[in-house]
C-alpha positions in Angstrom: -11.4 4.6 15.8 -14.0 4.7 18.7 -12.3 7.8 20.0 -12.3 9.5 16.6 -16.0 8.8 16.1 -17.0 10.2 19.4 -14.9 13.3 18.8 -16.3 13.7 15.3 -19.9 13.4 16.6 -19.1 15.9 19.4 -17.6 18.3 16.8 -20.7 18.0 14.6 -22.9 18.6 17.7 -21.1 21.8 18.5 -21.4 23.1 14.9 -25.1 22.2 14.9 -25.6 23.9 18.2 -24.0 27.1 17.0 -26.0 27.1 13.8 -29.2 27.0 15.9 -28.1 30.0 17.9 -27.6 32.5 15.1 -30.0 35.1 16.5 -28.0 35.4 19.7 -24.5 35.2 18.3 -23.3 35.5 14.7 -22.1 32.1 13.4 -18.6 33.1 12.5 -18.0 34.7 16.0 -19.6 31.8 17.8 -17.7 29.2 15.8 -14.4 30.9 16.5 -15.0 31.3 20.2 -16.2 27.7 20.7 -13.6 26.1 18.5 -10.5 28.2 18.1 -10.3 29.7 21.6 -10.3 26.4 23.5 -7.9 23.5 23.4 -10.9 21.1 23.3 -12.3 23.0 20.3 -9.0 22.7 18.4 -8.8 19.0 19.2 -12.4 18.4 18.0 -11.7 20.3 14.7 -8.3 18.8 14.0 -9.6 15.2 14.5 -11.9 15.8 11.5 -8.7 15.6 9.4 -8.4 11.9 10.2 -11.1 11.3 7.7 -8.4 11.7 5.0 -6.6 8.5 6.0 -7.3 5.3 4.1 -10.7 3.9 5.1 -10.6 0.6 6.9 -13.4 -0.8 4.7 -11.4 -0.6 1.5 -8.0 -0.3 3.1 -4.5 -0.1 1.9 -4.6 -3.9 1.4 -6.5 -3.6 -2.0 -4.0 -1.1 -3.5 -1.5 -3.7 -4.5 -4.1 -5.5 -6.6 -3.2 -3.0 -9.3 0.5 -3.9 -9.5 2.8 -6.4 -11.1 2.8 -8.8 -8.2 -0.9 -9.7 -8.0 -3.3 -11.3 -10.4 -6.9 -10.1 -10.1 -10.2 -10.1 -12.0 -10.8 -7.4 -14.5 -8.3 -4.6 -15.4 -8.2 -1.2 -13.7 -9.2 1.8 -15.7 -5.7 3.1 -15.6 -4.3 0.1 -17.4 -7.2 -0.8 -19.7 -6.7 0.4 -23.3 -8.5 3.6 -24.1 -10.3 3.7 -20.8 -8.5 6.5 -18.9 -9.1 10.0 -20.4 -9.8 13.6 -19.3 -13.5 12.6 -19.5 -13.1 9.7 -17.1 -10.4 11.1 -14.8 -11.3 12.2 -11.3 -9.7 13.3 -8.0 -9.3 17.0 -8.6 -10.9 17.8 -5.3 -9.8 20.6 -2.9 -12.4 20.5 -0.1 -10.0 18.8 2.3 -7.4 21.5 1.7 -9.9 24.3 2.3 -10.8 22.7 5.6 -7.2 22.5 6.6 -6.3 26.0 5.6 -9.3 27.5 7.3 -8.2 25.8 10.5 -4.6 27.0 10.1 -5.7 30.6 9.5 -7.9 30.7 12.6 -5.6 28.7 14.8 -2.7 31.1 14.1 -4.9 33.9 15.6 -5.8 31.8 18.6 -4.7 32.6 22.2 -4.7 28.9 23.2 -1.3 27.9 24.6 -1.3 24.5 22.9 -2.1 25.9 19.4 1.3 25.0 17.9 0.6 21.3 18.5 -2.6 21.6 16.5 -1.0 23.7 13.8 1.5 20.9 13.5 -1.3 18.4 13.0 -2.9 20.5 10.3 0.3 21.0 8.4 1.0 17.2 8.5 -2.4 16.7 6.9 -1.8 19.4 4.4 1.5 17.6 3.4 -0.5 14.4 3.3 -3.1 15.9 1.0 -0.5 17.5 -1.4 1.6 14.4 -1.6 -1.4 12.5 -2.9 -2.3 15.2 -5.4 1.3 15.5 -6.7 1.6 11.8 -7.2 -1.7 11.8 -9.2 -1.5 15.0 -11.2 2.1 16.3 -11.1 2.0 20.1 -11.2 -0.7 21.4 -8.8 -1.7 24.9 -7.5 0.0 25.6 -4.1 -2.6 27.2 -1.9 -1.8 27.9 1.7 -4.8 30.1 2.7 -8.6 30.0 2.5 -9.7 31.2 -0.9 -12.4 33.9 -1.1 -15.1 33.4 -3.7 -13.9 36.6 -5.5 -10.2 35.6 -5.6 -10.1 35.1 -9.3 -6.3 35.1 -9.4 -6.2 32.0 -7.3 -9.4 30.3 -8.4 -8.5 30.6 -12.1 -4.7 30.6 -11.9 -2.2 28.2 -13.3 -0.7 25.1 -11.6 2.7 25.3 -9.8 5.8 23.2 -10.5 5.5 19.9 -8.7 9.1 20.1 -7.5 8.6 23.5 -5.9 5.4 22.2 -4.2 7.3 19.2 -2.9 9.6 21.7 -1.1 6.5 23.1 0.6 5.4 19.6 1.5 8.8 19.0 3.2 8.5 22.3 5.1 5.1 21.3 6.4 6.4 17.9 7.5 9.4 19.5 9.3 7.1 22.0 11.0 4.8 19.1 12.1 7.8 17.2 13.6 9.0 20.2 15.5 5.6 21.3 16.9 3.5 18.2 17.5 3.9 17.6 21.2 3.2 13.9 21.2 6.2 11.7 20.5 4.3 8.4 20.5 1.3 6.9 22.2 0.4 3.3 23.1 -2.7 2.9 21.0 -0.9 3.8 17.8 -4.0 5.5 16.5 -3.1 9.2 16.7 -0.8 11.4 14.6 2.5 11.8 16.6 6.0 13.1 15.8 6.9 9.5 14.9 4.0 9.1 12.5 5.1 12.3 10.8 8.7 11.0 10.6 7.5 7.7 9.2 5.4 9.5 6.5 8.4 11.8 5.8 10.6 8.8 5.0 8.0 7.6 2.6 7.6 11.0 0.9 11.3 11.6 0.7 12.1 8.2 -0.8 9.4 8.7 -3.4 10.7 12.1 -4.3 14.3 11.0 -4.4 13.5 8.1 -6.8 11.2 10.2 -8.9 13.9 12.8 -9.4 16.6 10.1 -10.2 14.6 8.0 -12.6 12.3 10.5 -14.3 15.2 12.0 -16.1 13.1 14.2 -18.5 12.8 16.7 -15.7 16.5 17.2 -15.3 16.4 16.8 -11.5 18.8 13.8 -11.1 21.3 16.0 -9.4 19.0 16.8 -6.5 17.9 13.2 -5.8 20.6 12.4 -3.2 19.5 15.3 -0.9 16.2 13.5 -0.6 17.8 10.1 -0.1 19.9 11.6 2.7 16.8 13.0 4.3 15.3 9.5 4.4 18.3 8.1 6.3 18.4 11.0 8.7 14.7 10.9 9.5 14.6 7.1 9.8 17.4 7.3 12.4 15.2 9.7 14.5 12.5 7.0 14.9 13.4 5.1 18.0 11.6 2.9 20.5 10.2 0.5 18.0 11.2 -3.1 17.2 10.3 -6.0 15.0 8.1 -8.4 17.0 9.6 -11.9 17.3 8.2 -15.4 17.0 7.7 -18.1 14.4 4.3 -16.6 13.3 5.0 -13.0 14.3 4.8 -11.7 10.7 1.3 -12.9 10.2 0.1 -12.3 13.7 0.9 -8.6 13.3 -1.9 -8.2 10.8 -4.6 -10.2 12.7 -4.6 -8.4 16.0 -7.5 -6.2 17.0 -5.3 -4.0 19.1 -2.3 -2.8 17.1 1.0 -4.1 18.4 2.7 -1.1 19.9 6.2 -2.5 19.4 6.1 -2.4 15.6 3.0 -0.4 14.6 3.5 3.3 14.2 0.0 4.2 13.0 -3.2 2.1 12.6 -6.9 2.4 12.6 -8.5 0.3 15.3 -11.9 -1.1 14.4 -14.9 -1.6 16.7 -17.8 -4.0 16.3 -19.9 -2.0 18.8 -19.8 1.0 16.5 -20.2 -1.2 13.4 -16.8 -0.1 12.1 -15.4 -3.0 10.1 -12.9 -3.9 7.3 -13.8 -6.0 4.2 -10.4 -7.7 4.0 -11.5 -11.3 4.2 -14.4 -10.7 1.8 -12.4 -8.8 -0.8 -9.6 -11.3 -0.6 -11.3 -14.7 -0.4 -14.9 -14.4 -1.6 -15.4 -15.9 -5.1 -18.1 -13.3 -5.9 -16.9 -10.1 -4.3 -13.9 -7.8 -4.8 -10.8 -8.4 -7.0 -10.1 -12.0 -6.0 -6.4 -11.3 -5.7 -3.7 -13.9 -5.8 0.1 -13.6 -6.0 1.9 -14.4 -9.3 4.5 -17.1 -9.6 6.9 -14.5 -11.0 6.8 -12.9 -7.5 6.7 -16.1 -5.5 10.0 -17.1 -7.1 11.7 -14.1 -5.4 11.1 -15.5 -1.9 14.5 -16.9 -0.6 15.1 -20.4 0.6 15.4 -20.7 4.3 19.2 -20.9 4.1 19.3 -17.5 2.4 20.0 -18.7 -1.1 17.8 -17.7 -4.1 15.1 -20.2 -5.0 15.8 -19.4 -8.6 19.4 -20.7 -8.3 18.0 -24.2 -8.7 18.1 -25.0 -12.4 14.7 -26.8 -12.1 12.9 -24.0 -10.4 10.6 -23.3 -13.4 9.2 -26.8 -13.3 9.0 -27.3 -9.5 5.4 -28.2 -8.5 3.5 -26.3 -5.8 3.9 -28.9 -3.0 7.7 -28.7 -3.4 8.3 -25.0 -4.1 6.7 -23.9 -0.9 9.0 -26.0 1.3 12.1 -24.7 3.1 11.4 -21.1 2.1 11.3 -17.7 3.8 8.7 -18.2 6.6 6.7 -15.2 5.3 5.7 -17.2 2.2 3.6 -19.6 4.4 2.2 -16.6 6.3 1.2 -14.7 3.2 -0.4 -17.5 1.1 -2.0 -20.9 1.8 0.6 -23.7 1.9 0.4 -27.4 3.0 -0.1 -26.9 6.7 -2.7 -24.1 6.5 -5.9 -24.7 8.5 -9.1 -22.7 8.7 -12.7 -23.2 9.9 -15.5 -23.9 7.3 -19.1 -24.3 8.5 -17.9 -24.4 12.1 -15.5 -27.3 11.4 -11.7 -26.9 11.5 -10.2 -28.3 8.3 -6.9 -28.4 6.4 -7.4 -25.9 3.6 -5.3 -26.1 0.5 -5.3 -23.3 -2.1 -8.8 -22.9 -3.6 -8.4 -22.3 -7.3 -12.1 -21.3 -7.5 -11.1 -18.2 -5.5 -7.4 -17.7 -6.4 -6.6 -17.5 -10.2 -3.0 -18.4 -9.8 -3.2 -20.8 -6.9 -1.2 -18.6 -4.6 -4.1 -17.7 -2.3 -3.5 -14.8 0.0 -4.0 -15.2 3.8 -2.1 -12.2 5.0 -4.4 -10.1 7.1 -7.3 -12.6 6.7 -9.0 -14.5 9.5 -8.9 -18.3 9.3 -12.6 -18.6 9.6 -15.2 -18.3 7.0 -18.3 -17.0 8.9 -19.0 -14.2 9.0 -15.8 -12.8 7.5 -15.6 -14.3 4.0 -19.3 -13.6 3.3 -19.7 -10.3 5.1 -17.4 -7.3 5.6 -16.9 -7.8 9.3 -13.1 -8.0 9.9 -12.1 -6.3 13.2 -8.3 -6.7 12.9 -6.5 -3.3 13.1 -5.8 -1.6 9.8 -2.0 -0.8 9.7 -0.9 2.3 7.9 2.7 2.7 9.0 4.9 0.2 10.7 8.6 0.0 11.7 9.5 -2.6 9.0 8.8 0.0 6.3 11.1 2.5 8.0 13.9 -0.1 7.9 13.2 -0.7 4.2 13.1 3.0 3.4 16.4 3.6 5.1 18.0 0.5 3.4 16.9 1.6 0.0 18.1 5.1 0.5 21.5 3.9 1.7 21.7 1.5 -1.3 20.9 4.3 -3.7 23.6 6.5 -2.0 26.1 3.7 -2.2 27.0 4.0 1.5 25.4 0.9 3.0 27.7 -0.8 5.5 27.5 -4.4 6.7 26.3 -3.1 10.1 23.5 -1.1 8.5 22.6 -4.1 6.3 22.4 -6.3 9.4 20.2 -3.9 11.3 17.8 -3.4 8.4 17.5 -6.2 5.8 19.3 -8.7 8.0 16.9 -8.0 10.9 13.8 -8.5 8.6 15.2 -11.7 7.2 16.1 -13.0 10.7 12.5 -12.5 11.8 11.5 -14.5 8.7 13.6 -17.5 9.8 16.2 -17.0 7.1 19.7 -18.2 7.9 23.2 -17.7 6.7 25.6 -14.9 5.8 22.7 -12.9 4.2 21.8 -11.7 7.7 25.1 -10.0 8.4 26.8 -9.3 5.1 25.5 -7.2 2.2 25.7 -9.1 -1.1 28.5 -8.7 -3.6 26.9 -10.5 -6.6 23.6 -9.6 -8.3 21.0 -12.3 -8.7 20.3 -12.6 -12.4 16.6 -13.4 -11.7 16.2 -10.1 -9.9 18.0 -8.2 -12.7 15.5 -9.6 -15.2 12.6 -9.1 -12.7 13.1 -5.3 -12.9 13.7 -5.3 -16.7 17.4 -4.6 -16.3 16.7 -1.3 -14.6 18.8 -2.1 -11.5 22.1 -4.1 -11.4 23.6 -3.1 -8.1 23.5 -6.3 -5.9 22.7 -4.4 -2.7 19.9 -2.4 -4.2 18.4 -5.5 -5.9 18.3 -7.4 -2.6 16.7 -4.4 -0.8 14.0 -4.4 -3.5 13.5 -8.1 -3.1 13.0 -7.6 0.6 10.7 -4.6 0.2 8.3 -6.5 -2.1 8.2 -9.6 0.1 7.8 -7.8 3.4 5.3 -5.2 2.3 3.1 -7.1 -0.1 -0.6 -6.1 0.2 0.3 -3.0 2.2 -0.3 -0.6 -0.6 3.2 0.5 -1.6 3.9 -1.4 -4.8 2.1 0.8 -7.4 3.9 3.9 -6.1 7.2 2.0 -6.2 6.8 1.2 -9.9 5.8 4.8 -10.6 8.8 6.4 -8.8 11.2 3.9 -10.4 9.7 4.7 -13.8 8.9 1.0 -14.3 5.3 1.5 -15.5 5.7 -1.1 -18.2 5.5 -3.8 -15.5 1.9 -2.8 -14.9 1.0 -4.3 -18.3 3.9 -6.6 -19.1 4.3 -8.6 -15.9 2.7 -12.1 -16.5 -0.3 -13.1 -14.5 1.2 -16.6 -14.0 0.5 -19.2 -11.5 1.7 -22.6 -10.1 3.4 -25.1 -12.4 1.2 -28.0 -13.5 3.2 -31.0 -14.8 0.3 -32.5 -16.7 -3.5 -32.5 -16.9 -5.3 -34.4 -14.1 -5.8 -34.4 -10.4 -3.5 -32.8 -7.8 -3.2 -33.0 -4.0 -1.9 -29.5 -3.1 -1.3 -30.1 0.6 -0.3 -33.8 0.5 -3.1 -35.0 2.7 -4.1 -37.8 0.3 -7.2 -35.9 -1.0 -7.3 -34.6 -4.5 -7.9 -30.8 -4.4 -8.0 -29.7 -8.0 -8.4 -31.2 -11.5 -6.9 -29.4 -14.6 -8.6 -30.5 -17.8 -9.3 -29.5 -21.4 -12.5 -30.0 -23.2 -14.9 -32.3 -21.4 -14.8 -32.4 -17.6 -13.5 -35.8 -16.5 -16.1 -37.8 -14.7 -13.4 -40.0 -13.0 -11.8 -37.2 -11.2 -11.9 -37.2 -7.4 -11.1 -33.5 -7.1 -13.3 -30.9 -5.4 -12.3 -28.0 -7.8 -12.1 -28.2 -11.6 -10.1 -25.8 -13.8 -10.8 -25.8 -17.5 -7.6 -24.8 -19.3 -9.0 -25.0 -22.8 -9.6 -21.3 -23.7 -7.2 -18.4 -23.5 -10.0 -15.9 -23.6 -10.6 -13.1 -21.1 -11.6 -14.5 -17.8 -10.0 -17.9 -18.5 -6.9 -19.8 -17.6 -4.6 -21.9 -19.7 -1.3 -23.8 -19.1 1.7 -22.2 -20.8 2.6 -25.4 -22.7 -1.0 -26.5 -23.5 -1.3 -29.7 -21.5 1.3 -28.6 -18.9 3.2 -25.6 -17.7 2.4 -22.5 -15.5 -1.1 -21.3 -15.1 -1.7 -18.2 -17.2 -4.6 -16.0 -16.2 -6.1 -13.6 -18.6 -7.8 -10.6 -16.8 -8.3 -8.7 -20.1 -6.1 -6.5 -22.2 -3.6 -4.3 -20.3 -1.8 -1.3 -21.7 0.9 1.0 -20.4 1.7 4.4 -22.0 4.2 6.8 -20.4 1.6 9.5 -20.2 -0.1 7.3 -17.5 2.6 8.2 -15.0 0.2 11.1 -14.4 -3.5 11.2 -14.5 -5.1 13.7 -16.8 -6.7 16.8 -15.4 -10.5 16.0 -15.4 -12.2 17.6 -18.4 -14.9 19.4 -16.3 -12.2 21.1 -14.1 -10.2 22.1 -17.1 -13.2 23.7 -18.7 -13.8 25.7 -15.5 -10.1 26.9 -15.5 -8.3 26.5 -18.8 -5.2 28.0 -17.2 -4.6 24.7 -15.5 -3.3 23.2 -18.7 -3.4 19.5 -19.4 -0.8 16.9 -18.5 1.6 15.7 -21.4 0.0 13.2 -23.7 -3.6 13.9 -22.6 -4.1 17.1 -24.6 
């Protein structure tokens, strides 16, 4: 990040210098000489494209808040009844594309020997741009040149078929892989061949699933070609490994310097330049951000440490928190607060049970969050590296593609899903043998959409491994499971009866659940009133007992929401764009 900022400032200085020298040299000529006829100029310009990556302040960590796995305050506009419309839609912006195309046009004419490397970078970012636009709007105009102000045919033309544009996206990615000269680099903060490959596996997996499950387009027969591309590209990514250790999973997200063994691309933060993330504040603060917490429906999918499903216990629905978190996949205790979690409050190390003033369901997220309140919970000052691509996702993308193709072998299972589970401390045959029987809970979890035992276990692993890494909403969209955005319960820990509870078994009462008048005899530090089922309140599913049920407000899913509407203002400027189905 420091390097990018210095480069960007230098690039701005060059442009300002040129602009001040207009009388001696025309701006266009000066700009081209200073930028497009030197390797340093191409580097300065191409680094401006990095601004398109997720910002570390908001981060990919907040994307999953709008999914079926996380309870949060309020309801996103997309899922709120009657909130999303052409009048409220946004995102139809093309300035980044113009910047990229301008660079490509001028660099193609350059005499710089290294220009193919920089053209590869530009075409990666063009693919990155278009993938985002296609996911959001479907059909979009394909533009591969700088548009002149008098080019009415392009400015006011129609959109192009999204499947055709995705072929161009694939072409750009393949070009980038071939021409970017850097294979990998130790800081993991630059676009390299492996970064493009990682992104390509994500793009191809999305496209394959979209073609298979969105059957209204009639593209099911082309899906396997994209699944095969995932496997081929994943196999080209070498030299990475899963870091080992009892706390390796959580440690990966707390390091200031990205771990080069598993990280493929990250944004490194820098306190000296005042570049921070808001991860602690947005996750833990009771007054800032979405206050996200995991749902019990999702917690139930974490395996037991012996590799058996937690839900195979007939009493799993009524297992209290202190028992349900024991002898489970180690990632559970490294993703949420459990009995042995410690942090620092007011400078004093303490045992910190889940805080139900901050976490609606009781499953309080710690993944990527520092174990210290000041200044991180109260200010946006996280310095841990912001991970964008890591090797675990590549293994999951490959495994899902193999499962969809029906070609997964036990050896491939062991090197993908088995490897991830071994790192999580899971034991048993599940590490070396693909399953032959589907877990009924997982079938129900995905509304009966999937019944193949191998695919279901891959999807279990994907959700557990990648939670809070920003993939879940896109997963639901590509699988055509949008109903889960609205139907999945925002449920929490099981409460056997009203009264006080010690959530970490240290002998101190942590929370009191009550109805009506707050009990004066309680020794708890946090009180949860479960009287009203209204918006912004919690109840217990059986009245005086049961799972916590959080009400963030009304949620609604309509199939037209698989795509955003074209914003009204943009459609007025160019009626030839047409509106997406259901938004007319």
